[in-house]
N, C-alpha and C positions, 0 to 999 in steps of 0.2 A: 550151797555151791561147792564148798570144800568136800563135804560128804559125798556129793555126786562124783567128784573126780576120783576119790580114793575107793569108792565102792566098786567102780568099774574094774573088770578083769584086765582090760587093756585099752589104752587110748588110741585105738586105730579104727578106721571105718569098718563097720560090721559087714559091709557089702563087698568092698574091694581090698580091704586090708591095708590101705594106704594110711600114712600118718600125717600127710600134708593136705593140700587142696582145701584149706580153710575148714578144718574139722569143726563140726557143731555137735552139741549133745542135746538130745531131747529132754525137755523138762517134765515130761509125764512118765518116762521110763528110762532105764539105763540103756540108751542106744546112741551110738556114735556114727555119724555119716558125713561124707564129703559134701561141702556146699558147692564147690566148683563143678563136680560131676553130678550134682543134684540127687545124690543118694539120700540125703536128709530130707529133700523135698518129697521123694517117693515114699519115705517112711511117714511123713506128715500126712500125705494124701491117703495112704492106705489105712493108717491107724487113727486118723483125725486128731493127731497130736500137733497142735498148731503153734506151739512155742518151743524154741530151741535157743541154746546159748552158744555164742561164738567163743571157742576155747582159746583163740589167739588174743582177742581184745576184751572179752567179757560182755559184749553187747547181747541184748535179747532180740531175737528175730521172730516176727509174727508172719506166719505163712498165709493168713487170711488177708492181711494188709500188704503183704509182700514188701515189707520194709522193716528196718530196725526201730525199736521203741526207744526214743530218746527221752529218758526219764532221769531226773537229777538223782533220785534215791538209788535207782539201779546203777547209775554211773558211779556213785559213791561206794556202793557195795563192791563193784568190780575193782575199784582202786584199792580198797581195803584188802580184798582177796589177793590182789597182785602183790601187795606188800607182805602179806602172810606167806605167800608162796615163795617169795624171794628169801625171806628169813628161814623158812623151812628148808629151802635148797642149800642155804649157807650152812645150816647146822646138821642137817640129816641128808647128805647128798645121795646116800644109797637108797633112800626111800623114794626120792623125787626123780632119780636118774631114769627110771622106767618111763616116766611121763615127759621127760624134757623135750624129746623130739616133737611131740605134739603141742606142748604148752610153752613154746618158745616165747610168745608174747607175755605170758603170765610171769615167767621168770626173768624177763628183761628189766633192766634198770631204766629204760626209756619211759618217760612220763609224757602224758598228753599236755599240750600247751594250754595254759590258762592265763588270761590277761591280768596283769597287776593293776592296782588302783591307778597308778600313774598312766599305764597304757589305756585304761578305760577312759580316763580324762582326755587323753589325746584323741581317742576315737570319737568322743562326743564333740570335741572342738574341731574335728576335721571330718565332717559328714561325707565329703566327696571322696569317692573311691576311684583309684586308678584302674581302668579296665584294660585288660591285655587282649588286643585284637590281632588278626593275622598281619596287619601292617605295623604293629607295635615294635619299637626299637629298644624296649627295656631288655637289658641283658647284653646290649652292645656297648662296649666301652674300650677306648684305646688305652695303650700302656706306654708310658714314657720310657724311652731307651736310656738306661743309666750308664751307657758306655759299653758297646758291644754286647748288650744283653738281649738282642733280638731272639737268640736261641731260647731264652727263658720265656719271653713274651708270647711266642707262638705256641709253646706247650701250655702255658697258662690259659690261653684262649681256647685250646682244645679241651682242657680239663673242665673249665667253667661252663662249657657247652655240652658236656657229657650228660645226657638225660637223667640217668639214675643217680649220678653223683650230685647233680643239681638238686634233685628232689630230696636227697639225703640232707644236704647242708641247709637248704631253704626251709626244711621242716624242723631245724634245730635239733638234729639227732645226735650231734657230737657232744659227749660229756667228757671233758678233759679230766684226767686223773694224774697228770704229771705234777711233780712238785713245783715246777715253775711254768705256768701256762704261757708266759711270755716267750719261752723257748720252744713251744709246741708248734710244729709246722701245720698240724691239722687245724689248730685254732686260727692260724693265719689264713689258711685256705677258707675257713668258715667266714672270716672277715672279708676276704676277697669276693666271695659269692654275694655277701651283703652289699659290697661296693658296686659290683657289676649290675645287680638287680635293684639298685636304689633309685634309678631313673636319672642320676647325674650324667651330664653330657661331657663334662671336661675329662681329659685323660687322667687315668689313675697313675700314681707314682708308687711302684711296688718295691720301695726301698727296704721295708721290713722283711719281705719275702726273700730278697736277695741276700740280706744279712743272715737269715736263718739257713739258707742254702749254703752259704760260705761256712757257717758254723758247723753244720752237720754233714756236709759233703765237701771236705777241704780240697779235694782234687779239682773242684770247680771254682775255687776261690781265685779272685783276680779279675782284671778287666780284659783278658785275652778272649778272643772269640772261641766259644765252646761248641761242642756238637749237640744239636737238639735231641738226638736219640739218646745220647749219654745222659743228658739232663733229665729226660723223661724217666729213665730207669732209676736214676739216683733219687728223683723226687718221689716216685712210687715206693722206693725202698724206705726212705725217711718217713713218709706218710704211714706206711705199714708199721714201722717201729713205734711211731708216736700214737697210733690208734690203740684204743683199749678194746681188744677183741673179747670174745666170749671166753670165760674161764675154762670152759670145756671145749676149747678150740680144736682139740684132736677129733672131735665129732663133726666138725664143719664139713660141708659137702663140697670141698675143693681140694686139689692136690697139695696145697700149702698147709692144709689142716689148720687154717686160721679163719676166724669168723669176723675179722675187721672188714670195714666197708671196701677197702682197697682190694683185698683178696676176693670178696664176694663179687666184685665187678670185673676185675682185670685178670684174675688167675684162671688159667686153663690147664689141662693135662695133656702132655705130649707122650704118646706111646711109641716106644722103640722096640721093634721085633728083630732079633738077630737069629738068623736061620743057618744051621750047620749044613754045609754042602754035601756031607757024607751021609749022616743019619736023618737029616731034615728036621732035627729037633729045634724047637723055637724057645728062645729065652726072651722074656718080655719085661720091660721096666717102664714105669710111668713117672715122668718128671714134670714139676710145675713150670709154667712160663707166663710172662707178662706180655711178651710180644713175639712175633715170628720174623726172623731176619731172612730175606730172600735174595739169592744170587741173581745177577742180571747178565744178559748177553753183553759181550764186550769186556767182561772181567777175565782175569787170568784163569778162573775156574771154568772148565769146559761146560757149556750150557746144553741142556737137553734140546733136541729138535722141537720146533714149534708144533702146535696141535694141528689136526686136519682141518681146523676152521679157517685156514688161510684162503680157502676158496670163496670167502664172503659169507659163510654161515655164521650163526650166532651161538656162542657157547657161554653159559652162565651170564647172559645178558650183555656180553661184550661182542661188538661187531668187529670181526677180524678184517683188517686191511692187509694185503699181501706184504709180508715182511715185518708186520707189527707184532711186538711182544705184548701179551696180556697178563694181567694179574693171575688169571687161571693157569697160564703157562708156567709162571713162577711157582705156583702152588703145586702143580703137577710134578715139576722138577723136584721140589722140596720133599714130596711124599713118594717119589719113585724108589724102587729097590736099588740099592747100591752095593756092588761087589767090593768087599773090603780088600781083596788081593792077598797074595802070599806073604807080603811084608807086614800084614796086620792080622795074623792068625789069632783066634780066640779059643780058649780052652772050653771044649764042649762038655757039658755035664752028662751027655748021653754016651759019647765016645770015650770020655775020660782022657782026652788028648787034644793037642792044639790042631785045629782044622780051619780051612778057609770057610768064610761065611758071607752072607749078604745081610744088609741092614736096611730096614724100612721104617720111616717115621710116619705116623698118622695121628689124628686128633682123637684122643680118648674122651676128653671133656672140653667143650667149648666155653670160653668166657663170655660174659655179657657184652664186654667191649673187646673186640678183636683188633689189635694194632699190628699192622704190617710195616716192617722196616725194609725199604728197598736199599740194598747195599751199594750206594753210589760212591762211597769213598773207599778206595782201595789202598791199603798200606801193606807193603812187603819190603823185603831187603832190597829189591831191585826197582820197585815201582811205588810211586805216590801220586795218585791222580784221581780225578772225578769222572765217573761214568755217566754220560748224559743220555744214554739210551732211553727213548720214549717207551713208557709202559702204559697201555690202556687199562683203566680200571673202571668197574661199573658202579652205578648208584646203588644197585641191589646185588647182594652176593649170597649164593647158596653154598654153604660149606659141607653139605651132605656127601659129595664125592670124596672128600678128604678125611672122612671120619674112619676110625678103626672098624666100625660096624659095616662100612662100605668097602672094606678091603677086598672082599671076595669078588667085587664087581670089576676089579682090575685083573688083567691077564698080561703077563710079561711086561709090566710097567705101563701098559697103554690103558688110558681111562675109557671106561664104557659107562654110558648114562644108566644109572640104576633105575629100575622100574618104579621104585617108590621114592619119588623126588618131591613129595608133598609134605615133608616134615618141616613145619613152620618154626620149630625150635632152632633149626640150623640156618635160618634166613636172617640176613643182616642188611642194614641201611647205612650208607656212608653219611657221616655227620661232620667230619673235619679232615683236612688235608694240609700237611706242612710241606712247604717247598723251600728249596735252596737255590738262590741265584748266585752266579759268579764261579770262581775257581776254588780249588782246595785251600789256597793260601789266603784269598780275599773273597769273601762272599757275604750274603745277607739272607736271613730267614724271614719268610712271611707265611701266613696261613689263610686258608679258606675255612669258614665255619658256617654251619647251617643254623639259622635262627628259627625258622619254622620249616614245615615239611618241604616246601619248594623254594625257600628264600635263602640265598647264600650271600655272604659278605666276605670281602678280602680284608684281613687285618695286617697292616704294615706298621707295627709299633703303635704310634699315637693316632694314625690315620685309618679310619674305617670307611670303606666304600662298597657300594652295591656291586654284586658280581652275578653273572649268569651261570647257569649249569654248564654251559659250553666252556666258559672260562675255567671252571673247576676241572672238568674232564680233560681239557686240553693242556692242563698244567703238567709239569714234569713229574711231580710226586716224589716225596722222600719218606714221609710217614703218613700212612692211611689209617684212619680210625673208623671202624664200623661198629654199630650198636645193634643188638638183637631186636628185631622188629617188634615182637609181641610184648616187649618190656619198655617201649619208648614213651608211651603216654603222651603222644603229640596231639 
């Protein structure tokens, strides 16, 4: 197995050159092929080489059986080779670095779960297994309000129902490496997932979570009402800091250059193009983001006119009612070219002088979870108020029109439907909505969460009630959480 890896000239697919797509290696010859794109299947059929090894997990695949071979001896060999690869990576990084992109699983510290003797005893004494059906309420659990902590409770509900984050914690992937695990927010999140999916019906009391938040985000300490959006960003920041990412994080495929679970799921890349109005030279920067904050009509910021959909047509799955603002409208405004004006001249590298320019934001890389913050609270020297403008948002969202790659489909800031709108990588499903009721000075946060594909529930601290899709879409909306469709595993 080790000889096979290091004899190869390169750990990339010999057909398409990719190093991802579940790379497999033929056990008859030195050939690497994608399993996802079936390049290894083509090789097996052509050469009649019917055994291949999965370079991510070490499993042996039989093309005649069309299944993996579950053999104890083979699994033990795979585990031993994983340990050797990790040691080799630690002591001779220059040798292994060439293979790291492909052999992510072999170099990882994550180990497969094996039941302990105590767990085996419990399994024998509890033969009945809890079955999860479409009507199952496992995962639904209320949270006690500890004194104006509804802002925290609604974000916890959204995070514990984030599909990929749920899969991560329920598969015991977090390996704490902090000196004091009791102060690790990620460990507490892992405990929260266990509490939520334990099947207990009584409301959970998140006092340890609140204490850790106060400890690591001191600006949120105290019993005053806080902003749910501010708490979300603070929580993601602390989770990111407490996660043990890949030691080679700079090679991670996200703009934060971190391989922790938070950045893998929530980090996207925002492209900013500044165009000189004289020489038309373009300066491009890409910045990481965890959420997108969107201006609303009714704010002191001038809002872009609504889209042509006001005649009753459907844009991005949103039915336009005359005068109704949609999430698509807000995104169109966010990604429109903006003239910076004579008071904000930028030094052009082409002209070598300060010139007027335009700036345009687009999505260079989309995160797995896209969070949209509707800016309902306006704070300025003259104004402190809440904007209650209704914004229509869809159950399914296609972000293709707002990608940097789709920029050429816009002319003069007006959106044109691209001819290629079949990119499933850019399609999202709504899975959580956070709402704020009341005024700026006195209000209350609640959330809607999706338990199964079409089942929604309203979370009001300790009270969980069934909700209809209409209830969700008719709500005011403050934070909208969308998950990439092809990664949902629903």
